[in-house]
C-alpha positions in Angstrom: 4.7 75.2 -84.1 4.1 71.7 -83.5 2.7 70.7 -80.0 2.9 67.0 -79.9 3.5 63.8 -82.1 0.7 61.7 -82.0 3.2 58.2 -83.1 5.8 59.1 -80.1 2.6 60.2 -78.2 1.5 56.2 -78.8 4.7 54.8 -78.3 5.6 56.6 -75.1 2.2 55.5 -73.6 3.6 51.9 -74.3 7.0 52.8 -72.7 5.0 53.8 -69.8 3.2 50.8 -69.0 6.3 49.4 -69.3 7.7 51.3 -66.6 4.9 50.7 -64.4 4.2 47.4 -65.3 7.5 45.5 -66.0 9.8 47.7 -63.8 7.6 48.7 -60.9 8.2 52.0 -61.3 6.2 54.3 -58.9 3.8 57.3 -60.9 5.9 59.7 -59.3 9.4 57.9 -61.1 7.0 57.6 -64.3 5.7 61.8 -64.3 10.0 62.3 -64.2 10.7 60.2 -67.1 7.9 61.4 -68.8 8.8 65.4 -68.0 12.3 64.4 -69.4 10.8 62.7 -72.7 8.6 66.0 -73.1 11.9 68.7 -72.8 13.7 66.3 -75.6 10.6 66.0 -77.8 10.3 70.3 -77.8 14.2 71.0 -78.4 13.4 68.9 -81.6 9.9 70.3 -82.3 8.3 66.9 -81.6 9.8 65.2 -84.3 8.7 61.4 -84.8 11.0 59.5 -82.9 11.8 57.5 -86.0 13.6 60.5 -87.7 16.0 60.5 -85.0 19.7 61.5 -85.5 22.5 61.2 -83.4 22.8 65.5 -83.6 19.6 65.2 -81.5 21.3 64.3 -78.5 24.6 66.5 -79.0 22.7 69.7 -79.4 20.2 68.5 -76.8 23.1 68.3 -74.2 24.5 71.8 -75.1 21.0 73.3 -74.6 20.7 71.3 -71.5 23.8 72.4 -70.1 22.8 76.4 -70.3 19.5 76.0 -69.3 18.4 77.6 -65.9 16.7 76.4 -63.2 13.6 78.5 -62.4 13.3 78.6 -58.8 17.0 79.3 -58.2 17.7 81.7 -61.4 20.8 79.2 -61.8 22.4 76.8 -64.4 21.2 73.4 -63.8 23.9 71.4 -61.8 25.4 68.5 -63.6 23.9 65.7 -61.7 20.3 67.3 -62.9 21.8 66.9 -66.1 23.2 63.3 -65.7 19.7 62.2 -64.4 17.9 63.7 -67.4 20.2 62.6 -70.1 20.0 58.7 -68.2 16.1 59.0 -68.3 16.4 59.4 -72.3 19.2 56.7 -72.8 16.9 54.2 -70.9 14.1 55.2 -72.8 15.5 54.9 -76.2 17.6 52.0 -75.7 13.9 50.5 -75.0 12.8 52.1 -78.0 15.7 50.7 -80.2 14.4 47.3 -79.6 10.4 48.1 -80.5 9.0 47.1 -84.0 9.3 49.9 -86.4 11.8 51.7 -84.3 14.4 49.0 -84.8 15.4 50.2 -88.5 15.8 53.6 -87.4 17.4 54.0 -83.8 20.1 51.5 -82.6 21.2 50.4 -79.5 24.5 52.4 -79.5 22.6 55.7 -80.2 21.7 55.3 -77.0 25.4 56.5 -75.8 25.2 59.5 -76.9 22.8 61.2 -74.4 26.1 60.7 -72.3 27.3 63.4 -70.3 31.9 63.6 -70.6 33.9 61.7 -68.4 34.6 64.4 -66.5 31.2 65.9 -66.0 30.1 62.1 -64.9 32.4 62.6 -61.8 31.7 65.6 -60.7 28.0 64.9 -61.6 27.9 61.8 -59.2 30.2 63.2 -56.6 28.6 64.4 -53.2 29.3 67.3 -51.1 28.7 67.6 -47.4 25.0 69.8 -47.0 24.5 72.2 -44.3 22.5 70.4 -41.3 21.5 72.2 -38.1 23.2 71.2 -34.8 21.5 70.0 -31.8 21.2 73.4 -30.2 20.0 74.9 -33.3 17.8 72.5 -33.8 16.2 73.2 -30.2 16.1 76.6 -30.9 14.2 76.6 -33.6 11.5 74.6 -31.9 11.7 76.7 -29.1 11.6 79.8 -31.3 8.3 78.7 -33.0 5.3 80.4 -32.1 2.4 78.0 -30.3 -0.9 80.7 -29.3 -2.8 79.1 -32.1 -4.0 75.1 -32.5 -2.1 75.5 -36.1 1.5 76.9 -34.2 1.5 74.1 -31.9 0.9 71.7 -34.9 3.8 73.0 -36.9 5.7 73.4 -33.3 5.4 69.5 -32.7 5.7 68.4 -36.3 9.3 69.7 -36.2 9.8 68.8 -32.7 8.7 65.1 -33.8 11.1 65.3 -37.0 14.1 66.2 -34.4 12.9 63.1 -32.4 12.5 60.4 -34.7 14.0 61.7 -38.3 11.0 60.5 -40.0 11.2 61.4 -43.9 8.2 63.8 -44.3 6.4 62.0 -46.6 5.9 59.5 -43.8 5.1 62.2 -41.6 2.6 64.1 -43.2 0.8 60.3 -43.7 0.8 59.2 -39.7 -2.0 58.8 -38.0 -2.9 58.6 -34.1 -2.2 54.5 -33.8 1.2 54.6 -35.0 2.2 56.2 -32.0 3.1 54.3 -28.4 4.1 57.1 -26.1 4.4 54.5 -23.2 7.7 53.0 -25.2 8.5 56.2 -26.9 7.7 54.3 -30.3 6.4 55.3 -34.1 5.2 52.4 -35.9 5.4 53.1 -39.5 3.8 50.6 -41.2 3.8 50.6 -45.4 0.5 49.8 -45.9 -1.1 53.3 -44.2 2.0 55.1 -43.9 4.4 56.6 -47.5 7.7 55.0 -46.4 10.6 54.9 -48.3 10.4 52.1 -51.1 7.5 51.0 -49.1 9.0 49.2 -46.5 7.7 48.6 -42.9 9.6 48.8 -39.9 10.4 50.6 -35.7 11.9 53.6 -34.9 12.3 54.8 -31.3 12.2 58.4 -30.0 16.0 60.0 -29.5 17.2 61.5 -26.2 17.2 65.0 -27.6 15.5 66.6 -24.4 12.5 66.0 -22.4 11.7 69.4 -23.0 11.4 68.6 -26.8 9.6 65.7 -26.3 7.1 67.7 -24.2 5.9 69.9 -27.0 5.0 67.0 -29.3 3.6 64.8 -26.1 1.6 67.6 -25.3 0.2 67.8 -28.7 -0.7 64.2 -28.9 -2.6 64.2 -25.6 -4.6 67.3 -26.9 -5.5 65.4 -29.9 -6.8 62.9 -28.2 -8.2 64.5 -25.3 -8.8 67.8 -25.8 -10.2 67.0 -30.2 -11.4 63.1 -29.1 -10.0 62.1 -32.1 -9.3 57.9 -32.4 -6.6 56.1 -33.8 -7.5 56.7 -37.7 -6.9 60.1 -37.2 -4.2 62.2 -38.6 -1.2 62.7 -36.0 -1.0 66.4 -38.1 -3.6 67.1 -39.6 -4.1 69.2 -42.2 -5.8 73.3 -41.8 -9.5 74.1 -42.0 -9.6 77.1 -44.5 -12.5 79.3 -43.9 -13.2 82.8 -46.0 -13.7 86.1 -44.2 -14.6 89.4 -45.8 -11.2 91.3 -44.7 -9.0 88.2 -43.9 -9.9 86.3 -46.9 -9.1 82.9 -46.8 -7.4 81.9 -43.5 -6.9 78.5 -41.3 -9.4 78.8 -38.4 -9.0 74.9 -37.3 -8.0 71.6 -38.5 -9.8 68.7 -40.7 -9.7 65.3 -39.8 -7.4 64.6 -43.0 -3.8 64.1 -43.9 -2.3 66.3 -46.3 -1.5 64.9 -49.5 1.7 65.8 -50.3 5.0 67.2 -47.9 5.2 70.4 -49.4 3.3 72.1 -46.0 6.4 70.5 -44.0 9.2 71.9 -46.1 7.1 75.7 -45.5 6.9 75.0 -42.3 10.5 74.3 -41.6 11.6 77.3 -43.8 9.4 80.0 -41.3 10.6 78.1 -38.3 13.9 78.7 -39.2 13.8 82.2 -40.4 11.7 83.0 -37.6 14.3 81.7 -35.1 17.3 83.9 -37.5 19.1 80.3 -38.7 19.3 79.7 -42.7 16.7 77.1 -43.9 17.3 73.7 -42.8 14.8 71.5 -44.7 13.4 68.4 -42.8 15.7 65.9 -44.3 18.7 67.7 -42.7 17.8 66.9 -39.3 18.1 63.1 -40.0 22.0 64.1 -40.1 21.5 65.9 -36.8 20.6 62.7 -35.5 23.2 61.2 -36.9 26.1 63.4 -35.5 24.5 62.7 -32.0 25.0 58.9 -32.7 28.5 59.7 -33.2 28.4 61.6 -29.9 27.0 58.8 -28.0 28.1 56.1 -29.3 32.1 55.1 -28.0 33.0 53.2 -31.1 32.1 52.8 -34.7 30.9 49.2 -34.2 28.4 50.5 -31.7 27.1 53.0 -34.4 27.1 49.9 -37.0 25.6 47.4 -35.0 22.6 47.1 -36.7 24.3 46.3 -40.4 23.5 46.7 -43.2 20.6 49.1 -42.4 21.1 50.5 -38.6 18.1 52.4 -36.8 20.3 55.4 -35.3 17.4 55.9 -32.9 17.5 52.8 -31.5 21.3 52.7 -31.1 21.3 56.3 -29.5 18.2 55.2 -27.0 19.6 51.9 -26.0 23.3 53.1 -25.2 22.0 56.7 -23.8 19.7 55.0 -21.8 22.6 52.5 -20.3 21.5 49.3 -21.9 25.0 48.9 -23.8 26.5 47.6 -27.7 23.2 47.5 -29.4 24.0 44.8 -31.6 22.4 41.5 -30.3 19.0 40.1 -32.5 17.9 43.9 -33.7 15.8 43.9 -37.1 14.7 47.5 -36.5 15.1 49.4 -39.6 16.5 53.2 -40.3 13.4 55.9 -40.9 
């Protein structure tokens, strides 16, 4: 069985270069496109793209509909199917305009990667996802152990997420210098912090309780006074792993290094929810918790949407709860 087609590899390299340099795709987005194209190639036994036939996408759609998600064991959702097929559709539209492929592929051929109208509507529909209430989130944080430095880091990370609503990728890339405790403010500088769409902005701690703030404040103070870390050191550092004959590899302290991915954050949240006896709520769900808080403390829809088109929920809530009134005057802060 073939495992690759040299001609396909060459044209794919050109396409990925096009995505990166012309379409300004991120490396993660290019990897997603590469995976979708590789899946289609595998199904067609790595047939040369020049031998494309409309029966290939038709049969591939049937195969995709019967495929299961390895992590859940369930059939792929229509949203996942649509994402894969749209990636392939875009690729074949581009391919139809390339020298050597114009006679083999027509632009209209890419339309065979579409779902049916019914399935497409279902794939694009949005259902509310579960998120913790403020009381549940506070219970999760208070139930977390805090005996070791690693446990205190984990507890403060969850507390920080509840206070700020920062995305996990941004959280793991924050440095101590990005935190202003006196102003209860976080500066997300896209030059150093992995923010969404590489946008720089400022967000503020939300009034979720002085006890939650105290958890994070104790952690920040410990890093700067007990560990003597400086402004450029990570706010939530990776663990220092050591090996012992009886214990094996285990975390024994902190490294002055950031995590390379946000996967550890999700593991921390999963463990914290299990420890609290609650279902798993991912880090992003805490942003919905804060959104619900905003609806409760803002007296009108105008206050909640005062910073249109991208209101900072944290600034609105902070100003309203502090008695500053409707925060619609001259605000430029963007949502985390």
